[in-house]
C-alpha positions in Angstrom: 98.1 30.8 63.8 97.0 32.0 60.4 95.1 35.3 60.2 91.5 34.7 59.0 88.9 37.2 57.9 85.4 36.1 56.9 83.1 38.4 54.9 79.5 37.5 55.7 75.9 38.6 56.2 73.6 37.8 59.2 71.2 35.8 57.1 73.8 33.6 55.3 73.5 29.9 56.3 76.9 29.0 54.9 78.5 31.9 56.7 77.1 30.5 60.0 78.4 27.1 59.1 81.9 28.5 58.5 81.9 30.4 61.8 80.6 27.3 63.6 83.5 25.3 62.0 86.0 27.9 63.2 84.6 27.9 66.8 84.6 24.0 66.9 88.2 24.0 65.9 89.1 26.9 68.4 90.2 29.1 65.5 90.1 32.8 65.9 88.8 34.9 63.0 87.7 38.4 62.2 84.2 38.7 61.0 83.1 41.5 58.7 79.4 42.1 58.0 79.2 43.2 54.4 75.5 44.0 54.7 76.3 46.9 57.0 79.8 47.9 55.9 80.0 49.1 52.3 83.8 49.6 52.3 84.2 45.9 53.4 81.8 44.9 50.6 84.0 46.6 48.1 87.1 45.1 49.7 85.5 41.6 49.5 84.5 42.1 45.8 88.1 43.2 44.9 89.5 40.1 46.6 86.9 37.5 45.3 85.6 39.2 42.1 82.0 38.4 43.2 79.3 39.4 45.6 78.4 36.0 47.2 79.2 35.2 50.8 80.9 33.8 52.6 84.3 34.9 51.4 87.1 33.7 53.6 90.5 35.3 53.4 93.2 33.1 55.0 96.4 35.1 54.8 95.7 36.1 51.2 94.2 32.7 50.1 90.6 33.5 49.1 87.9 30.8 49.6 84.4 31.5 48.3 81.6 29.6 49.9 81.7 27.0 52.7 83.7 23.9 51.9 84.9 22.2 55.1 87.6 20.1 53.3 89.0 23.1 51.5 89.1 25.0 54.8 90.8 22.2 56.6 93.4 22.0 53.8 94.0 25.7 53.8 94.4 25.7 57.5 96.6 22.6 57.6 94.1 20.6 59.6 94.1 16.8 59.0 90.9 14.9 58.9 
């Protein structure tokens, strides 16, 4: 299974959608709340070069925002 880290905030609707997708697919992920963790925010910005969430790191492949088809492709899930 691929290692997944999602940088998110509690109020982000698209972050919630991404996490719901992971749960529906039984995919484990690490969640980092960048609203509370300044070091994680800096790390996210270094990886994505922006401040918007969600930022999803799938073993070094960085996805910005929630796009279910891109997520499925990155995870090797067929439709």
